[in-house]
N, C-alpha and C positions, 0 to 999 in steps of 0.2 A: 186508942191506947195499944201499945205493942204487947204481944203475948210471947212468952218464952218458947212456945211451940212453933213460932214462925222461924226460929233460928235453928231448928233441929234437922235441917236437911242433911247434915253429915251422918246422921244415924241411919238414913234410908239408902245410903250408897251401897251398891253391891261391890264386894271386893273380888279381885281377880284370883281365881283358883289356878295358880300357875302349874301346879303338878297335874291337875285335871286337863288343862289346856295342852300341856306337853304330851300327855298320854293320848289324847284325842288326835293331835297332829301326827304323832308317830304311827298311829293306827292307819293312817292313810298313805303309808310309804309306797304302796303298790302304785297308787295314782301318780305320785311324784316321779317314780321311776319310769312309768309309762309316758308321762309328759316330757321328761328329759329325752327319752329315746325318740319320740316323735319330733321334738325340736331339733335334735342333732341330725336326724334323717333328712329333715327338710333343709337344714343348713348345708349339709353335705351335697344334696342334690342341686341346690342353687349354685354352690361353688364349682360342681362338676360341669353344669350346663352353661355357666356364664362365660361369655367370650373373653378370652384373655387379651388384654390391650398392653402391648409393650411399647415403651417409648424411651428414648435416650436424648439427653440434652447435654451438650458439651460447652464449656466456656474456657477459653484459653486467656489466661491473665499473664501478661508479660510484665515482669518487673526488672528494672535495671539496677544492678548493684554496683555502686561506685565505691571503689576501695582504695 
């Protein structure tokens, strides 16, 4: 026999405290800034040290205009 307590799983769900989550996330702003600085420093070093490869391709298309 089914019991009504078998269907009470919605009562046990934890709700998301968005304000608490936002405050906790903002409290780590220093780590986000440090992470961005490290990321941009690595990206700029890769761009400076990478050998530049230049190339050019030309295509001449001749069209005849009959008028």
